[in-house]
C-alpha positions in Angstrom: 0.3 -117.4 -148.6 2.3 -117.4 -145.0 -0.8 -115.0 -144.2 -3.7 -117.2 -144.7 -1.4 -120.0 -142.3 -1.3 -117.3 -139.6 -5.2 -116.6 -139.7 -5.7 -119.8 -139.6 -3.9 -120.5 -136.6 -5.5 -117.4 -134.9 -8.6 -118.7 -135.7 -7.6 -122.3 -134.0 -6.7 -120.5 -131.2 -9.7 -118.3 -130.6 -12.1 -121.6 -131.0 -9.5 -123.4 -128.7 -9.6 -120.4 -126.2 -13.5 -120.1 -126.2 -13.9 -124.1 -125.9 -11.8 -123.5 -122.8 -13.3 -120.7 -121.3 -16.9 -122.3 -121.8 -15.7 -125.8 -120.2 -15.0 -123.9 -117.1 -17.9 -121.0 -117.0 -20.9 -123.1 -115.8 -20.0 -125.3 -112.5 -21.3 -127.5 -111.2 -21.9 -128.5 -114.8 -19.8 -129.7 -117.4 -20.1 -127.4 -120.7 -18.7 -128.1 -124.2 -18.4 -125.8 -127.0 -20.7 -127.5 -130.2 -21.3 -126.1 -133.4 -23.9 -123.2 -133.0 -23.6 -123.3 -129.0 -23.0 -124.6 -125.9 -23.9 -128.1 -124.8 -24.5 -128.2 -120.9 -24.5 -131.5 -119.0 -26.1 -131.0 -115.3 -26.9 -134.7 -114.9 -26.5 -136.7 -111.7 -25.3 -133.6 -109.6 -27.9 -133.4 -106.9 -28.7 -130.1 -107.9 -32.4 -128.8 -106.5 -32.4 -125.7 -109.1 -31.0 -124.9 -112.3 -27.7 -123.0 -111.9 -27.4 -119.0 -112.5 -24.7 -119.1 -114.5 -25.5 -121.3 -117.8 -24.1 -119.7 -120.7 -26.3 -117.9 -122.8 -25.8 -119.5 -126.1 -26.6 -123.1 -124.3 -28.3 -125.5 -127.2 -28.5 -128.5 -125.4 -29.0 -128.8 -121.6 -29.1 -132.2 -119.6 -30.7 -132.0 -116.1 -31.7 -135.5 -115.8 -31.3 -137.2 -112.1 -31.2 -134.5 -109.7 -33.4 -133.3 -106.9 -35.5 -130.3 -108.6 -38.1 -129.2 -106.7 -39.0 -126.1 -108.9 -38.5 -124.5 -112.2 -37.3 -121.0 -112.5 -38.4 -119.8 -115.8 -36.6 -117.0 -115.6 -33.2 -118.8 -116.1 -34.6 -121.0 -118.7 -35.6 -117.8 -120.8 -32.0 -116.3 -120.8 -31.0 -119.5 -123.2 -32.6 -118.1 -126.4 -30.7 -120.9 -128.6 -32.0 -123.6 -126.4 -33.2 -126.5 -128.7 -33.1 -129.3 -126.1 -34.0 -129.8 -122.5 -33.8 -133.0 -120.9 -35.6 -133.3 -117.3 -35.7 -137.0 -116.8 -36.1 -137.9 -113.1 -36.8 -141.5 -112.3 -38.0 -142.0 -108.8 
């Protein structure tokens, strides 16, 4: 039974470590580890292009209220798990 407790603790530490790493790996956006991938919020940051350091496991990408003038499809194609991309722009 002690072995199982140690496995659970190590598993929890691995998830926490991974979450902490993802939270800092995508400035200027905010990344949050979620079940099945990473949620990335780049909303309202005055960005003119997609950052090149988005996590490959991004499933949700919010890019609302920025100054995007062109969209680099190469960056989006890297995000093979992407399910939702919000690009709302209000003039």
